[in-house]
Each structure stands twice: as structure tokens, then as C-alpha cells.
N, CA, C and O atoms as a printed pandas DataFrame, in Angstrom:
     atom_number atom_name residue_name chain_id  residue_number  x_coord  y_coord  z_coord
0              1         N          MET        A               1  -17.580   22.771   27.287
1              2        CA          MET        A               1  -18.051   22.130   26.146
2              3         C          MET        A               1  -17.188   22.438   24.958
3              4         O          MET        A               1  -16.952   21.534   24.157
4              5         N          LEU        A               2  -16.699   23.638   24.780
5              6        CA          LEU        A               2  -15.774   23.959   23.706
6              7         C          LEU        A               2  -14.531   23.249   24.007
7              8         O          LEU        A               2  -14.023   22.681   23.040
8              9         N          GLU        A               3  -13.916   23.150   25.148
9             10        CA          GLU        A               3  -12.766   22.279   25.342
10            11         C          GLU        A               3  -12.935   20.886   25.019
11            12         O          GLU        A               3  -11.996   20.241   24.552
12            13         N          THR        A               4  -14.106   20.358   25.241
13            14        CA          THR        A               4  -14.439   18.855   24.915
14            15         C          THR        A               4  -14.417   18.744   23.356
15            16         O          THR        A               4  -13.840   17.797   22.820
16            17         N          SER        A               5  -15.010   19.659   22.674
17            18        CA          SER        A               5  -15.170   19.574   21.252
18            19         C          SER        A               5  -13.602   19.824   20.649
19            20         O          SER        A               5  -13.177   19.158   19.705
20            21         N          LEU        A               6  -12.869   20.786   21.266
21            22        CA          LEU        A               6  -11.526   20.919   20.709
22            23         C          LEU        A               6  -10.648   19.569   20.956
23            24         O          LEU        A               6   -9.911   19.117   20.080
24            25         N          ASN        A               7  -10.792   19.009   22.155
25            26        CA          ASN        A               7  -10.175   17.750   22.391
26            27         C          ASN        A               7  -10.517   16.514   21.492
27            28         O          ASN        A               7   -9.733   15.609   21.206
28            29         N          GLN        A               8  -11.809   16.631   21.099
29            30        CA          GLN        A               8  -12.311   15.606   20.153
30            31         C          GLN        A               8  -11.664   15.824   18.872
31            32         O          GLN        A               8  -11.125   14.898   18.266
32            33         N          LEU        A               9  -11.702   17.092   18.411
33            34        CA          LEU        A               9  -11.211   17.441   17.046
34            35         C          LEU        A               9   -9.708   17.058   16.994
35            36         O          LEU        A               9   -9.243   16.468   16.019
36            37         N          GLU        A              10   -8.987   17.396   18.032
37            38        CA          GLU        A              10   -7.584   17.004   18.094
38            39         C          GLU        A              10   -7.384   15.592   17.961
39            40         O          GLU        A              10   -6.491   15.155   17.235
40            41         N          GLN        A              11   -8.158   14.839   18.619
41            42        CA          GLN        A              11   -7.954   13.309   18.510
42            43         C          GLN        A              11   -8.270   12.833   17.093
43            44         O          GLN        A              11   -7.532   12.032   16.519
44            45         N          LEU        A              12   -9.385   13.341   16.531
45            46        CA          LEU        A              12   -9.843   13.020   15.271
46            47         C          LEU        A              12   -8.709   13.311   14.174
47            48         O          LEU        A              12   -8.390   12.484   13.320
48            49         N          VAL        A              13   -8.124   14.622   14.303
49            50        CA          VAL        A              13   -6.974   14.923   13.365
50            51         C          VAL        A              13   -5.889   14.007   13.623
51            52         O          VAL        A              13   -5.358   13.483   12.644
52            53         N          SER        A              14   -5.449   13.713   14.844
53            54        CA          SER        A              14   -4.373   12.789   15.128
54            55         C          SER        A              14   -4.611   11.414   14.448
55            56         O          SER        A              14   -3.735   10.826   13.813
56            57         N          ASP        A              15   -5.858   10.959   14.634
57            58        CA          ASP        A              15   -6.318    9.503   14.010
58            59         C          ASP        A              15   -6.181    9.604   12.636
59            60         O          ASP        A              15   -5.683    8.660   12.022
60            61         N          LEU        A              16   -6.577   10.689   12.010
61            62        CA          LEU        A              16   -6.638   10.837   10.495
62            63         C          LEU        A              16   -5.129   10.803   10.054
63            64         O          LEU        A              16   -4.763   10.145    9.080
64            65         N          MET        A              17   -4.314   11.519   10.792
65            66        CA          MET        A              17   -2.838   11.666   10.341
66            67         C          MET        A              17   -2.161   10.274   10.446
67            68         O          MET        A              17   -1.368    9.914    9.576
68            69         N          HIS        A              18   -2.450    9.544   11.434
69            70        CA          HIS        A              18   -2.006    8.200   11.574
70            71         C          HIS        A              18   -2.611    7.369   10.546
71            72         O          HIS        A              18   -1.864    6.582    9.964
72            73         N          LYS        A              19   -3.727    7.407   10.256
73            74        CA          LYS        A              19   -4.356    6.621    9.087
74            75         C          LYS        A              19   -3.804    6.875    7.781
75            76         O          LYS        A              19   -3.651    6.021    6.907
76            77         N          ASN        A              20   -3.489    8.202    7.690
77            78        CA          ASN        A              20   -2.797    8.699    6.304
78            79         C          ASN        A              20   -1.352    8.164    6.201
79            80         O          ASN        A              20   -0.890    7.848    5.105
80            81         N          ALA        A              21   -0.686    8.067    7.268
81            82        CA          ALA        A              21    0.736    7.607    7.322
82            83         C          ALA        A              21    0.579    6.078    6.968
83            84         O          ALA        A              21    1.319    5.603    6.106
84            85         N          GLN        A              22   -0.299    5.339    7.563
85            86        CA          GLN        A              22   -0.554    3.905    7.276
86            87         C          GLN        A              22   -0.700    3.686    5.878
87            88         O          GLN        A              22    0.013    2.871    5.293
88            89         N          LEU        A              23   -1.701    4.455    5.216
89            90        CA          LEU        A              23   -2.058    4.235    3.822
90            91         C          LEU        A              23   -0.984    4.701    2.970
91            92         O          LEU        A              23   -0.808    4.146    1.885
92            93         N          ALA        A              24   -0.207    5.712    3.363
93            94        CA          ALA        A              24    1.017    6.044    2.446
94            95         C          ALA        A              24    2.015    4.946    2.435
95            96         O          ALA        A              24    2.620    4.686    1.395
96            97         N          GLU        A              25    2.223    4.285    3.536
97            98        CA          GLU        A              25    3.163    3.212    3.576
98            99         C          GLU        A              25    2.606    1.986    2.800
99           100         O          GLU        A              25    3.354    1.299    2.105
100          101         N          GLN        A              26    1.308    1.731    2.928
101          102        CA          GLN        A              26    0.742    0.590    2.260
102          103         C          GLN        A              26    0.755    0.973    0.671
103          104         O          GLN        A              26    0.961    0.111   -0.184
104          105         N          ASN        A              27    0.536    2.232    0.381
105          106        CA          ASN        A              27    0.671    2.504   -1.128
106          107         C          ASN        A              27    2.064    2.357   -1.650
107          108         O          ASN        A              27    2.260    1.831   -2.746
108          109         N          ALA        A              28    3.128    2.846   -0.833
109          110        CA          ALA        A              28    4.434    2.557   -1.356
110          111         C          ALA        A              28    4.858    1.108   -1.497
111          112         O          ALA        A              28    5.680    0.758   -2.344
112          113         N          THR        A              29    4.272    0.265   -0.636
113          114        CA          THR        A              29    4.413   -1.137   -0.735
114          115         C          THR        A              29    3.818   -1.744   -1.881
115          116         O          THR        A              29    4.398   -2.610   -2.537
116          117         N          LEU        A              30    2.591   -1.283   -2.159
117          118        CA          LEU        A              30    1.850   -1.832   -3.358
118          119         C          LEU        A              30    2.574   -1.326   -4.592
119          120         O          LEU        A              30    2.700   -2.065   -5.568
120          121         N          SER        A              31    3.056   -0.083   -4.580
121          122        CA          SER        A              31    3.693    0.415   -5.885
122          123         C          SER        A              31    5.039   -0.397   -6.139
123          124         O          SER        A              31    5.425   -0.573   -7.294
124          125         N          GLN        A              32    5.727   -0.873   -5.085
125          126        CA          GLN        A              32    6.911   -1.791   -5.259
126          127         C          GLN        A              32    6.453   -3.043   -5.772
127          128         O          GLN        A              32    6.978   -3.552   -6.762
128          129         N          GLU        A              33    5.448   -3.598   -5.120
129          130        CA          GLU        A              33    4.977   -4.858   -5.747
130          131         C          GLU        A              33    4.472   -4.854   -7.105
131          132         O          GLU        A              33    4.638   -5.847   -7.813
132          133         N          LEU        A              34    3.877   -3.839   -7.525
133          134        CA          LEU        A              34    3.313   -3.576   -8.819
134          135         C          LEU        A              34    4.540   -3.579   -9.642
135          136         O          LEU        A              34    4.549   -4.357  -10.596
136          137         N          ALA        A              35    5.594   -2.828   -9.432
137          138        CA          ALA        A              35    6.628   -2.744  -10.357
138          139         C          ALA        A              35    7.463   -4.085  -10.409
139          140         O          ALA        A              35    7.990   -4.429  -11.467
140          141         N          GLN        A              36    7.575   -4.809   -9.299
141          142        CA          GLN        A              36    8.060   -6.160   -9.470
142          143         C          GLN        A              36    7.275   -7.059  -10.400
143          144         O          GLN        A              36    7.819   -7.781  -11.236
144          145         N          ALA        A              37    5.872   -6.973  -10.200
145          146        CA          ALA        A              37    5.057   -7.825  -11.073
146          147         C          ALA        A              37    5.230   -7.403  -12.485
147          148         O          ALA        A              37    5.413   -8.307  -13.301
148          149         N          LYS        A              38    5.202   -6.243  -12.883
149          150        CA          LYS        A              38    5.418   -5.818  -14.133
150          151         C          LYS        A              38    6.760   -6.311  -14.764
151          152         O          LYS        A              38    6.807   -6.792  -15.896
152          153         N          GLU        A              39    7.753   -6.172  -14.024
153          154        CA          GLU        A              39    9.082   -6.766  -14.499
154          155         C          GLU        A              39    9.112   -8.198  -14.689
155          156         O          GLU        A              39    9.693   -8.730  -15.635
156          157         N          GLU        A              40    8.400   -8.899  -13.669
157          158        CA          GLU        A              40    8.258  -10.381  -13.888
158          159         C          GLU        A              40    7.409  -10.690  -15.115
159          160         O          GLU        A              40    7.668  -11.657  -15.832
160          161         N          ASN        A              41    6.385   -9.856  -15.351
161          162        CA          ASN        A              41    5.454  -10.153  -16.415
162          163         C          ASN        A              41    6.255   -9.954  -17.827
163          164         O          ASN        A              41    6.162  -10.739  -18.771
164          165         N          ASP        A              42    7.034   -8.801  -17.813
165          166        CA          ASP        A              42    7.899   -8.636  -18.935
166          167         C          ASP        A              42    8.808   -9.765  -19.181
167          168         O          ASP        A              42    8.915  -10.155  -20.343
168          169         N          SER        A              43    9.457  -10.324  -18.280
169          170        CA          SER        A              43   10.404  -11.386  -18.324
170          171         C          SER        A              43    9.663  -12.600  -18.795
171          172         O          SER        A              43   10.195  -13.302  -19.655
172          173         N          LEU        A              44    8.516  -12.907  -18.327
173          174        CA          LEU        A              44    7.829  -14.194  -18.649
174          175         C          LEU        A              44    7.377  -13.993  -20.057
175          176         O          LEU        A              44    7.462  -15.012  -20.742
176          177         N          GLN        A              45    6.904  -12.895  -20.678
177          178        CA          GLN        A              45    6.586  -12.547  -22.036
178          179         C          GLN        A              45    7.517  -12.806  -22.931
179          180         O          GLN        A              45    7.248  -13.454  -23.942
180          181         N          LEU        A              46    8.866  -12.287  -22.652
181          182        CA          LEU        A              46   10.001  -12.443  -23.321
182          183         C          LEU        A              46   10.337  -13.994  -23.486
183          184         O          LEU        A              46   10.567  -14.516  -24.576
184          185         N          SER        A              47   10.335  -14.583  -22.406
185          186        CA          SER        A              47   10.520  -16.130  -22.335
186          187         C          SER        A              47    9.599  -16.800  -23.182
187          188         O          SER        A              47   10.036  -17.655  -23.952
188          189         N          LEU        A              48    8.336  -16.526  -23.150
189          190        CA          LEU        A              48    7.276  -17.129  -23.970
190          191         C          LEU        A              48    7.654  -16.849  -25.375
191          192         O          LEU        A              48    7.647  -17.834  -26.113
192          193         N          MET        A              49    7.967  -15.769  -25.871
193          194        CA          MET        A              49    8.278  -15.454  -27.157
194          195         C          MET        A              49    9.560  -16.225  -27.736
195          196         O          MET        A              49    9.664  -16.564  -28.915
196          197         N          GLU        A              50   10.458  -16.440  -26.808
197          198        CA          GLU        A              50   11.848  -17.259  -27.190
198          199         C          GLU        A              50   11.166  -18.709  -27.241
199          200         O          GLU        A              50   11.431  -19.369  -28.246
200          201         N          GLN        A              51   10.431  -19.215  -26.407
201          202        CA          GLN        A              51    9.877  -20.592  -26.528
202          203         C          GLN        A              51    9.124  -20.751  -27.735
203          204         O          GLN        A              51    9.347  -21.715  -28.467
204          205         N          GLU        A              52    8.266  -19.909  -28.007
205          206        CA          GLU        A              52    7.465  -19.982  -29.398
206          207         C          GLU        A              52    8.407  -20.074  -30.541
207          208         O          GLU        A              52    8.227  -20.910  -31.427
208          209         N          GLU        A              53    9.408  -19.244  -30.555
209          210        CA          GLU        A              53   10.311  -19.238  -31.618
210          211         C          GLU        A              53   11.050  -20.540  -31.747
211          212         O          GLU        A              53   11.253  -21.052  -32.848
212          213         N          LYS        A              54   11.445  -21.068  -30.627
213          214        CA          LYS        A              54   12.148  -22.556  -30.591
214          215         C          LYS        A              54   11.105  -23.483  -31.024
215          216         O          LYS        A              54   11.395  -24.295  -31.902
216          217         N          HIS        A              55   10.020  -23.473  -30.564
217          218        CA          HIS        A              55    8.965  -24.435  -30.946
218          219         C          HIS        A              55    8.735  -24.444  -32.471
219          220         O          HIS        A              55    8.647  -25.473  -33.141
220          221         N          GLY        A              56    8.648  -23.197  -32.944
221          222        CA          GLY        A              56    8.454  -22.988  -34.516
222          223         C          GLY        A              56    9.563  -23.632  -35.253
223          224         O          GLY        A              56    9.394  -24.402  -36.199
224          225         N          ALA        A              57   10.690  -23.280  -34.777
225          226        CA          ALA        A              57   11.897  -23.872  -35.505
226          227         C          ALA        A              57   11.922  -25.407  -35.440
227          228         O          ALA        A              57   12.330  -26.040  -36.413
228          229         N          THR        A              58   11.526  -25.988  -34.393
229          230        CA          THR        A              58   11.511  -27.509  -34.103
230          231         C          THR        A              58   10.548  -28.094  -34.940
231          232         O          THR        A              58   10.765  -29.126  -35.575
232          233         N          ALA        A              59    9.357  -27.392  -34.966
233          234        CA          ALA        A              59    8.202  -27.855  -35.917
234          235         C          ALA        A              59    8.636  -27.864  -37.318
235          236         O          ALA        A              59    8.377  -28.810  -38.063
236          237         N          ALA        A              60    9.362  -26.717  -37.728
237          238        CA          ALA        A              60    9.818  -26.687  -39.199
238          239         C          ALA        A              60   10.694  -28.010  -39.432
239          240         O          ALA        A              60   10.484  -28.741  -40.400
240          241         N          ARG        A              61   11.677  -28.265  -38.495
241          242        CA          ARG        A              61   12.684  -29.149  -38.729
242          243         C          ARG        A              61   11.966  -30.560  -38.869
243          244         O          ARG        A              61   12.207  -31.332  -39.797
244          245         N          ILE        A              62   11.087  -30.808  -37.883
245          246        CA          ILE        A              62   10.231  -32.090  -37.874
246          247         C          ILE        A              62    9.445  -32.229  -39.248
247          248         O          ILE        A              62    9.427  -33.289  -39.873
248          249         N          GLN        A              63    8.812  -31.103  -39.658
249          250        CA          GLN        A              63    8.128  -31.209  -41.089
250          251         C          GLN        A              63    8.966  -31.548  -42.098
251          252         O          GLN        A              63    8.566  -32.361  -42.931
252          253         N          ALA        A              64   10.196  -31.020  -42.196
253          254        CA          ALA        A              64   11.187  -31.218  -43.158
254          255         C          ALA        A              64   11.603  -32.712  -43.167
255          256         O          ALA        A              64   11.710  -33.366  -44.205
256          257         N          LEU        A              65   11.832  -33.203  -41.897
257          258        CA          LEU        A              65   12.217  -34.687  -41.839
258          259         C          LEU        A              65   11.029  -35.643  -42.245
259          260         O          LEU        A              65   11.286  -36.709  -42.806
260          261         N          VAL        A              66    9.866  -35.310  -41.997
261          262        CA          VAL        A              66    8.630  -36.042  -42.383
262          263         C          VAL        A              66    8.731  -35.956  -43.879
263          264         O          VAL        A              66    8.734  -37.018  -44.501
264          265         N          GLU        A              67    8.811  -34.864  -44.508
265          266        CA          GLU        A              67    8.792  -34.637  -45.954
266          267         C          GLU        A              67    9.814  -35.532  -46.573
267          268         O          GLU        A              67    9.571  -36.209  -47.572
268          269         N          ARG        A              68   10.976  -35.519  -45.947
269          270        CA          ARG        A              68   12.124  -36.320  -46.511
270          271         C          ARG        A              68   11.849  -37.692  -46.277
271          272         O          ARG        A              68   12.170  -38.416  -47.220
272          273         N          ALA        A              69   11.315  -38.296  -45.228
273          274        CA          ALA        A              69   10.978  -39.573  -44.933
274          275         C          ALA        A              69    9.945  -40.042  -45.966
275          276         O          ALA        A              69   10.031  -41.134  -46.527
276          277         N          SER        A              70    8.957  -39.150  -46.188
277          278        CA          SER        A              70    7.896  -39.455  -47.164
278          279         C          SER        A              70    8.379  -39.669  -48.525
279          280         O          SER        A              70    7.966  -40.597  -49.220
280          281         N          ALA        A              71    9.297  -38.775  -48.933
281          282        CA          ALA        A              71    9.814  -38.771  -50.226
282          283         C          ALA        A              71   10.749  -40.033  -50.401
283          284         O          ALA        A              71   10.854  -40.553  -51.512
284          285         N          GLY        A              72   11.391  -40.500  -49.361
285          286        CA          GLY        A              72   12.125  -41.796  -49.428
286          287         C          GLY        A              72   11.338  -42.961  -49.552
287          288         O          GLY        A              72   11.758  -43.907  -50.218
288          289         N          VAL        A              73   10.069  -43.004  -48.893
289          290        CA          VAL        A              73    9.192  -43.991  -49.034
290          291         C          VAL        A              73    8.614  -44.157  -50.453
291          292         O          VAL        A              73    8.534  -45.252  -51.010
292          293         N          VAL        A              74    8.250  -43.091  -50.950
293          294        CA          VAL        A              74    7.749  -43.024  -52.372
294          295         C          VAL        A              74    8.743  -43.428  -53.376
295          296         O          VAL        A              74    8.371  -44.140  -54.309
296          297         N          ASN        A              75    9.923  -43.064  -53.290
297          298        CA          ASN        A              75   11.067  -43.462  -54.128
298          299         C          ASN        A              75   11.417  -44.905  -54.050
299          300         O          ASN        A              75   11.832  -45.505  -55.042
300          301         N          ALA        A              76   11.245  -45.517  -52.811
301          302        CA          ALA        A              76   11.624  -46.867  -52.652
302          303         C          ALA        A              76   10.906  -47.873  -53.277
303          304         O          ALA        A              76   11.239  -49.050  -53.135
């Protein structure tokens, strides 16, 4: 009976060690994916800020052209 319990315990420890190794590998993979996602997010945020800046400049130029065109219509 003691031998059976000891064999079962050895099997359980072996199973737990195997599961721990799998989880450690999965954790490492997820950590790499998270780092890549954070890097991509930072890149996308920077790109968005650049686009917002360009759109703001374009909107200002369009507004200036509209004002010049309106002033030209009023003076004509």
C-alpha cells in the first residue's frame, strides 16, 4: 500500500513538473507577445499624433483659403 501511494505521489509530482514547464513556456510566449503589442501600440499612437498634427495644419490652411476667398468675394 505504501509503495502504491509512493508511486502515485511520484506520478503526481512528475505531472505537476510537466504542467509547470508548459505554463512557464506559455508565460514566456505571452510575455513576448505583450511586449510586441505594447511596441505596436506605441508606434500606432505616435502615428496617430502625427496624423492629427497634419490634419490640424491642413484644416488651418483650408480655413485661411476660405477666409481669403470670402474676403475676395466681399471686395468684388
